[in-house]
N, C-alpha and C positions, 0 to 999 in steps of 0.2 A: 504493500500500500504506500509506503514512504517513497519508493522509486517513482511511482506514478505521479505523486504530488510534486516531486522534484522536476519531472519532465514537464508537467503542466506549468509550474512556476517558471522554469527555465524557458519554456516556449513563450510565455507572456512577456517575461523580462527581456529576452533576446529580441523578440519582435519589436517591442517598444524602443529598445536601444538602437535597433537597426533603423527605425523611423527617425530617431533623434540625430544619430550620427549618419548623415547622408553619405551614401557611397561606401558605407562600412558594413552593409549587410552581407551575409554569406548564404542566403537561402534559408529555408525552414529548418533543415537539420543543422546547418552551421549556426543559425541563430539560437537554437535550443542548446547546443553545446556551449556557445559563448555565454548564454544566460546561466547555465549551470555552473560553469567555471567562474563567471562573474559573481554568482551567489556565494560560491566558496570563498572567493577573494574578499568580498564585502563582509561576509559573515565572520571572517577572521580579522580583517583590517579595521572596520568601523568600531567594534568594541575595544580594540587595542588602542586606538587613538582617543578613546573616550567619547565616541559619538554613536551610542546605541540608537537603533530605530525601533519603532513599535513592534510588539510581539504579534504572533498569529500569522495567518496567510497573507494579509495585506502587508505586514512588516517584511515578510520574506520576499514578496514581489518587489517592494521598494528597495530592499537590500540587494537583491539580484539585479534589478534595473541599474542601480548606481554602479555596482561592480561590472556589469556588462558594458555600460557606457565607458567606464574607465578602460576596460580591456579593449574595446573597439577603437578607442582613440589611440591607445598604445600600439595596437596592431597596424593601424593606419599610418602612424608615424614611422614604424619600422619598415613598412612596405615602400615608403618613399625613398 
């Protein structure tokens, strides 16, 4: 059950991040992967720097979105 939630949250966050970072989308599967990795990054990074986000599914989506946007920007800078 947890994996399904991760995929759904990752898909939503990756899709939103792809919309925000123009030209940084990688298609549906790529956006899901970026959303999941971004969620892991944000889940570790945000509490570490003292910036926790709300709990629950909405908080997970926000965390994943922030992480996915950061990850897409980094990937875009590296590709240049």
